C-alpha positions as a Markdown table, in Angstrom:
| # | Residue | x | y | z |
|---|---|---|---|---|
| 1 | Met | -0.4 | 0.3 | 0.1 |
| 2 | Ser | 1.3 | 3.4 | -0.9 |
| 3 | Arg | 2.1 | 6.0 | 2.0 |
| 4 | Ile | 1.9 | 8.7 | -0.6 |
| 5 | Phe | -1.4 | 8.2 | -2.4 |
| 6 | His | -4.8 | 6.1 | -2.1 |
| 7 | Thr | -7.1 | 5.1 | -5.0 |
| 8 | Glu | -10.5 | 6.4 | -4.9 |
| 9 | Thr | -11.9 | 4.7 | -7.8 |
| 10 | Lys | -10.2 | 2.3 | -10.6 |
| 11 | Thr | -9.5 | 5.8 | -12.6 |
| 12 | Thr | -8.8 | 8.3 | -9.3 |
| 13 | Thr | -5.5 | 8.5 | -7.3 |
| 14 | Arg | -5.4 | 11.2 | -5.0 |
| 15 | Pro | -2.6 | 12.0 | -2.7 |
| 16 | Arg | -3.1 | 11.2 | 1.1 |
| 17 | His | -3.8 | 13.4 | 3.7 |
| 18 | Asp | -1.8 | 11.9 | 5.9 |
| 19 | Ala | 1.5 | 11.3 | 3.0 |
| 20 | Thr | 4.8 | 10.2 | 4.3 |
| 21 | Ile | 8.3 | 9.9 | 2.4 |
| 22 | Arg | 11.5 | 8.6 | 3.3 |
| 23 | Ile | 14.7 | 11.2 | 3.3 |
| 24 | Gln | 18.1 | 10.4 | 3.6 |
| 25 | Phe | 19.3 | 11.2 | 7.2 |
| 26 | Leu | 22.6 | 13.1 | 7.9 |
| 27 | Gly | 23.8 | 14.8 | 10.9 |
| 28 | Pro | 25.7 | 18.3 | 10.9 |
| 29 | Asp | 28.9 | 16.9 | 10.9 |
| 30 | Asp | 28.6 | 14.2 | 8.7 |
| 31 | Thr | 30.8 | 14.2 | 5.3 |
| 32 | Lys | 28.9 | 11.1 | 3.6 |
| 33 | Trp | 25.7 | 9.4 | 4.1 |
| 34 | Gly | 25.3 | 6.4 | 6.7 |
| 35 | Gly | 22.3 | 4.7 | 4.5 |
| 36 | Gln | 20.0 | 5.8 | 7.4 |
| 37 | Trp | 16.4 | 7.0 | 6.3 |
| 38 | Arg | 13.8 | 9.4 | 8.6 |
| 39 | Thr | 10.2 | 9.1 | 7.5 |
| 40 | Val | 8.6 | 12.7 | 7.4 |
| 41 | Gln | 5.3 | 13.9 | 6.3 |
| 42 | Leu | 4.8 | 15.3 | 3.1 |
| 43 | Tyr | 3.5 | 18.6 | 2.7 |
| 44 | Glu | 4.2 | 19.5 | -0.4 |
| 45 | Phe | 6.1 | 18.4 | -3.9 |
| 46 | His | 7.2 | 20.6 | -6.6 |
| 47 | Pro | 8.5 | 18.5 | -9.5 |
| 48 | Asp | 11.3 | 19.7 | -12.2 |
| 49 | Tyr | 11.8 | 17.7 | -15.5 |
| 50 | Ser | 15.4 | 18.7 | -16.2 |
| 51 | Pro | 17.4 | 15.6 | -15.6 |
| 52 | Ala | 20.9 | 17.3 | -15.4 |
| 53 | Lys | 19.5 | 19.4 | -12.7 |
| 54 | Phe | 18.1 | 17.5 | -10.1 |
| 55 | Arg | 15.5 | 20.7 | -9.0 |
| 56 | Ser | 12.5 | 18.5 | -7.9 |
| 57 | Tyr | 11.9 | 19.0 | -3.9 |
| 58 | Ala | 10.0 | 18.5 | -1.3 |
| 59 | Phe | 8.6 | 20.4 | 1.5 |
| 60 | Thr | 8.2 | 18.0 | 4.5 |
| 61 | Ser | 7.9 | 17.8 | 8.5 |
| 62 | Ile | 11.4 | 18.3 | 10.2 |
| 63 | Pro | 12.9 | 14.9 | 11.9 |
| 64 | Asp | 13.1 | 15.1 | 15.6 |
| 65 | Asp | 17.0 | 14.4 | 15.8 |
| 66 | Leu | 17.9 | 16.8 | 12.5 |
| 67 | Leu | 18.8 | 20.0 | 14.6 |
| 68 | Gln | 21.9 | 18.9 | 16.7 |
| 69 | Asn | 23.1 | 21.6 | 19.2 |
| 70 | Gly | 21.3 | 23.9 | 16.9 |
| 71 | His | 22.8 | 23.2 | 14.1 |
| 72 | Tyr | 21.7 | 20.6 | 10.8 |
| 73 | His | 23.1 | 19.8 | 7.5 |
| 74 | Thr | 22.7 | 23.0 | 5.6 |
| 75 | Gly | 24.5 | 21.4 | 1.8 |
| 76 | Val | 21.4 | 18.9 | 2.0 |
| 77 | Tyr | 18.6 | 20.6 | 3.7 |
| 78 | Thr | 17.2 | 24.0 | 4.5 |
| 79 | Leu | 14.8 | 25.2 | 7.7 |
| 80 | Met | 12.0 | 27.1 | 6.2 |
| 81 | Gly | 10.9 | 30.0 | 8.0 |
| 82 | Gln | 13.6 | 29.2 | 11.3 |
| 83 | Gly | 12.9 | 31.9 | 13.3 |
| 84 | Tyr | 9.9 | 33.8 | 11.6 |
| 85 | Leu | 7.3 | 31.2 | 11.5 |
| 86 | Glu | 5.9 | 29.5 | 14.2 |
| 87 | His | 6.0 | 25.7 | 12.6 |
| 88 | Pro | 9.1 | 25.9 | 10.3 |
| 89 | Tyr | 9.0 | 23.3 | 8.0 |
| 90 | Leu | 11.8 | 21.4 | 6.2 |
| 91 | Ser | 12.7 | 22.0 | 2.1 |
| 92 | Val | 14.7 | 18.2 | 0.7 |
| 93 | Arg | 16.0 | 18.2 | -2.8 |
| 94 | Glu | 15.1 | 15.2 | -4.9 |
| 95 | Leu | 18.8 | 13.5 | -4.7 |
| 96 | Ser | 17.7 | 13.1 | -0.8 |
| 97 | Ile | 14.5 | 11.6 | -1.4 |
| 98 | His | 13.9 | 7.6 | -1.4 |
| 99 | Glu | 14.2 | 6.2 | -4.9 |
| 100 | Glu | 10.9 | 4.8 | -4.9 |
| 101 | Asp | 9.4 | 7.8 | -2.9 |
| 102 | Leu | 10.3 | 10.1 | -5.7 |
| 103 | Arg | 9.4 | 7.9 | -8.8 |
| 104 | Glu | 5.8 | 7.4 | -7.5 |
| 105 | Leu | 5.9 | 11.3 | -6.9 |
| 106 | Met | 7.1 | 12.1 | -10.4 |
| 107 | Asp | 4.7 | 9.3 | -12.1 |
| 108 | Tyr | 1.8 | 10.8 | -10.6 |
| 109 | Cys | 2.8 | 14.2 | -11.6 |
| 110 | Arg | 3.3 | 13.1 | -15.3 |
| 111 | Ala | -0.2 | 11.8 | -15.1 |
| 112 | Gln | -1.9 | 15.1 | -14.5 |
| 113 | Pro | -3.5 | 17.2 | -17.3 |
| 114 | His | -0.5 | 19.8 | -16.3 |
| 115 | Met | 2.1 | 17.8 | -15.5 |
| 116 | Ala | 4.4 | 20.8 | -13.6 |
| 117 | Ser | 2.0 | 21.5 | -11.1 |
| 118 | Pro | 3.1 | 20.4 | -7.6 |
| 119 | Ile | 1.5 | 18.5 | -5.6 |
| 120 | Ile | -0.1 | 20.2 | -2.6 |
| 121 | Ile | -1.3 | 18.6 | 0.4 |
| 122 | His | -0.9 | 21.0 | 3.5 |
| 123 | Pro | 0.2 | 24.7 | 1.9 |
| 124 | Cys | 3.0 | 25.7 | 3.2 |
| 125 | Pro | 3.1 | 29.1 | 4.3 |
| 126 | Leu | 5.5 | 31.7 | 2.8 |
| 127 | Pro | 9.1 | 31.1 | 5.0 |
| 128 | Phe | 9.8 | 35.2 | 4.8 |
| 129 | Pro | 7.5 | 38.0 | 5.2 |
| 130 | Met | 6.4 | 39.8 | 1.8 |
| 131 | Phe | 6.3 | 43.7 | 1.1 |
| 132 | Ala | 4.9 | 45.8 | -1.4 |
| 133 | Lys | 6.4 | 49.0 | -3.0 |
| 134 | Gly | 5.9 | 52.1 | -0.1 |
| 135 | Asp | 5.7 | 50.1 | 2.8 |
| 136 | Arg | 7.7 | 50.9 | 5.7 |
| 137 | Val | 10.0 | 48.4 | 7.3 |
| 138 | Thr | 12.6 | 47.6 | 10.2 |
| 139 | Val | 15.5 | 45.6 | 10.0 |
| 140 | Ile | 15.8 | 43.0 | 12.6 |
| 141 | Gly | 18.5 | 40.4 | 11.3 |
| 142 | Lys | 21.2 | 40.5 | 8.6 |
| 143 | Asp | 22.2 | 41.8 | 5.5 |
| 144 | Ile | 23.4 | 39.9 | 2.3 |
| 145 | His | 26.6 | 40.0 | 3.6 |
| 146 | Asp | 25.7 | 38.5 | 7.0 |
| 147 | Ser | 26.2 | 41.6 | 9.0 |
| 148 | Glu | 24.0 | 43.0 | 11.4 |
| 149 | Gly | 25.6 | 46.7 | 11.0 |
| 150 | Arg | 21.6 | 47.5 | 9.4 |
| 151 | Lys | 19.5 | 46.5 | 12.6 |
| 152 | Gly | 17.2 | 48.9 | 13.7 |
| 153 | Gln | 17.1 | 51.0 | 10.6 |
| 154 | Thr | 13.9 | 51.9 | 9.5 |
| 155 | Gly | 13.5 | 52.2 | 5.6 |
| 156 | Thr | 10.6 | 52.2 | 2.5 |
| 157 | Ile | 10.5 | 49.1 | 0.2 |
| 158 | Ala | 11.3 | 50.5 | -3.2 |
| 159 | Glu | 9.9 | 47.5 | -5.3 |
| 160 | Asp | 7.7 | 44.8 | -4.5 |
| 161 | Ser | 9.1 | 41.8 | -3.1 |
| 162 | Ser | 10.6 | 39.2 | -5.2 |
| 163 | Pro | 9.1 | 35.6 | -4.4 |
| 164 | Gly | 13.1 | 34.3 | -4.1 |
| 165 | Gly | 13.1 | 36.1 | -0.8 |
| 166 | Met | 14.7 | 39.4 | -1.6 |
| 167 | Ser | 13.4 | 43.0 | -1.1 |
| 168 | Ser | 15.3 | 46.6 | -2.1 |
| 169 | Val | 15.3 | 49.2 | 0.7 |
| 170 | His | 15.6 | 52.8 | 0.5 |
| 171 | Phe | 17.2 | 53.6 | 4.0 |
| 172 | Asp | 16.2 | 56.8 | 5.7 |
| 173 | Asn | 19.7 | 57.7 | 7.1 |
| 174 | Asp | 22.1 | 57.7 | 3.7 |
| 175 | Glu | 24.2 | 56.2 | 5.3 |
| 176 | Tyr | 22.7 | 52.9 | 5.2 |
| 177 | Asn | 22.1 | 52.9 | 0.9 |
| 178 | Lys | 25.9 | 52.3 | 0.6 |
| 179 | Gly | 27.0 | 50.0 | -1.5 |
| 180 | Thr | 30.3 | 47.9 | -0.6 |
| 181 | Asp | 32.0 | 50.0 | -3.0 |
| 182 | Gly | 31.1 | 53.0 | -0.9 |
| 183 | Arg | 28.7 | 54.7 | -3.3 |
| 184 | Ile | 25.3 | 55.7 | -2.5 |
| 185 | Tyr | 22.4 | 53.9 | -3.7 |
| 186 | Lys | 18.4 | 54.3 | -4.4 |
| 187 | Ser | 17.7 | 51.0 | -2.5 |
| 188 | Ile | 19.9 | 48.2 | -1.3 |
| 189 | Gly | 19.0 | 44.5 | -1.3 |
| 190 | Met | 18.1 | 42.8 | 1.8 |
| 191 | Pro | 16.8 | 39.4 | 3.0 |
| 192 | Ser | 13.1 | 39.7 | 3.5 |
| 193 | Ile | 13.2 | 37.5 | 6.4 |
| 194 | Ser | 15.7 | 40.3 | 7.7 |
| 195 | Leu | 12.8 | 42.8 | 7.5 |
| 196 | Arg | 9.2 | 42.9 | 9.5 |
| 197 | Lys | 6.0 | 44.0 | 8.3 |
| 198 | Leu | 3.3 | 42.5 | 5.9 |
| 199 | Glu | 1.3 | 39.5 | 4.7 |
| 200 | Gln | 3.0 | 37.0 | 7.2 |
| 201 | Gly | 2.1 | 33.1 | 7.2 |
| 202 | Glu | 0.5 | 33.6 | 3.9 |
| 203 | His | 1.2 | 31.0 | 0.5 |
| 204 | Leu | 3.0 | 32.1 | -2.1 |
| 205 | Gln | 0.6 | 31.2 | -4.5 |
| 206 | Val | -1.8 | 33.3 | -2.0 |
| 207 | Val | 0.4 | 36.5 | -2.2 |
| 208 | Ile | 0.6 | 36.5 | -5.9 |
| 209 | Ser | -3.2 | 36.0 | -6.7 |
| 210 | Lys | -3.9 | 38.9 | -4.4 |
| 211 | Arg | -1.4 | 41.4 | -6.4 |
| 212 | Lys | -2.8 | 39.9 | -9.6 |
| 213 | His | -6.4 | 41.0 | -8.6 |
| 214 | Gln | -5.0 | 44.5 | -7.2 |
| 215 | Arg | -3.3 | 45.1 | -10.5 |
| 216 | Lys | -6.7 | 44.4 | -12.5 |
| 217 | Ser | -8.6 | 46.6 | -10.0 |
| 218 | Glu | -6.0 | 49.5 | -10.7 |
| 219 | Lys | -6.2 | 49.1 | -14.7 |
| 220 | Ala | -10.0 | 48.5 | -14.4 |
| 221 | Ala | -10.9 | 52.1 | -11.9 |
| 222 | Pro | -11.8 | 55.1 | -14.0 |
| 223 | Gln | -9.2 | 57.4 | -14.7 |
């Protein structure tokens, strides 16, 4: 019996609400895989069909022993929303998913009308805030150079945040609009997770949908 899907009729198969997959387990200091697996709850699976890139990935629950003394194997896993979400989740690349489980997931996706569509069982919230142009924000964490030099500074979002987790900020104090070359720029790129305000805890598709509706409303409004 599949741990991922259940068959409702002879022609209808759907993801199980309690679907699980197996992932390779590596400790923070492991240099090679020791053959151990961990069973985790599957939240989302995002297929990719480029054989040379291995870009499919899954969002899952976090194994109890993944974090050891506050550290984990960052070369294999990514903790999504750590320090931001109340319940962070794990991002796992396809190379660390059990071959049988990965095959089952990919076969299901290929059989769908839109085979590039993700499997979403439990929608995961964005692991970082999203901001709109003009929002006022405060820095609470590190910049892209791992420095906390801008912590506590305030500024204005120059462009809508990117889905990749970055935001452009024009700081109130021009001293903090300086780049590493010493020049003053109109805005500075900051990791969104290091900023605070808007749309916290929403799924990316919800945020994108809101923006589309907002733009349509703006276009339809009388001039």
